[in-house]
C-alpha positions in Angstrom: 67.2 221.2 -60.5 67.7 220.2 -56.9 69.2 221.9 -53.9 71.9 220.3 -51.9 71.2 220.0 -48.1 75.0 219.9 -47.5 76.3 223.0 -49.3 73.0 224.8 -50.3 73.9 224.9 -54.0 71.5 224.2 -56.8 72.7 221.3 -59.1 71.6 219.2 -62.0 71.5 215.4 -61.4 73.7 214.7 -64.5 76.4 217.0 -63.0 76.5 215.2 -59.6 79.5 213.1 -58.7 81.4 211.8 -55.7 83.4 215.0 -55.6 80.7 217.6 -56.6 80.0 218.9 -53.2 82.3 220.7 -50.7 80.8 221.3 -47.3 81.3 221.6 -43.6 79.9 218.9 -41.4 79.7 215.1 -41.3 79.5 212.8 -44.2 76.1 211.7 -42.9 74.7 215.1 -44.0 74.6 216.8 -40.6 75.8 220.3 -41.1 78.5 221.7 -38.9 78.0 224.8 -36.7 80.2 227.8 -36.8 80.0 228.7 -33.1 81.8 229.8 -30.0 84.0 227.0 -28.5 86.5 227.0 -25.6 90.0 227.5 -26.9 92.3 224.9 -25.5 95.4 226.6 -27.1 96.4 223.4 -29.0 97.9 225.7 -31.7 99.9 227.8 -29.1 100.9 225.9 -26.0 102.5 229.1 -24.6 98.9 230.3 -23.9 98.0 227.4 -21.7 97.6 228.4 -18.1 96.5 231.9 -19.0 94.0 233.4 -16.6 90.5 232.1 -17.2 89.0 230.2 -20.1 89.4 231.7 -23.6 86.8 231.3 -26.3 87.0 231.5 -30.1 84.6 231.0 -33.0 85.4 228.1 -35.3 83.8 225.3 -37.3 82.8 222.3 -35.2 83.9 219.8 -37.8 87.4 221.0 -38.7 88.2 223.7 -36.1 88.9 226.3 -38.8 88.4 229.8 -37.3 87.5 231.3 -40.7 83.7 231.7 -41.0 84.1 231.9 -44.8 86.4 228.9 -45.2 85.6 226.5 -47.9 84.2 223.1 -46.9 86.4 220.5 -45.2 84.6 217.5 -46.7 83.9 216.4 -50.3 81.1 214.1 -51.5 77.9 213.9 -53.6 75.4 216.6 -53.6 72.4 215.3 -51.6 68.9 216.6 -51.7 65.9 215.9 -49.4 64.6 213.4 -51.9 67.9 211.4 -51.6 67.6 211.0 -47.8 66.5 207.5 -47.1 67.1 206.5 -50.8 69.9 204.6 -52.5 72.4 207.4 -52.6 71.9 208.1 -48.9 72.4 204.4 -48.2 75.7 204.5 -50.2 76.8 207.5 -48.2 76.1 205.7 -44.9 77.9 202.5 -46.1 81.0 204.6 -47.2 81.0 206.2 -43.8 81.1 202.8 -42.1 83.6 201.3 -44.5 
């Protein structure tokens, strides 16, 4: 049993596939941050020009404001042992392709 560094789930290698993992972040394995970002009102232009900056919490990768939102990316589960290995190289090549 391994633990995925992307989604945190435990998985069996035989159950892993290119669509097994749903996660927030980059395909390189970097996790996204749910944090406070300046709100530029792209979703509501009528708010542009309002007094002072406005801030909202959202995922840095997909801008979803829901902290409990399901992941925005899909890929293989990746464990620490995979990093630097053949699966990790395949993830990097897919990203460049």
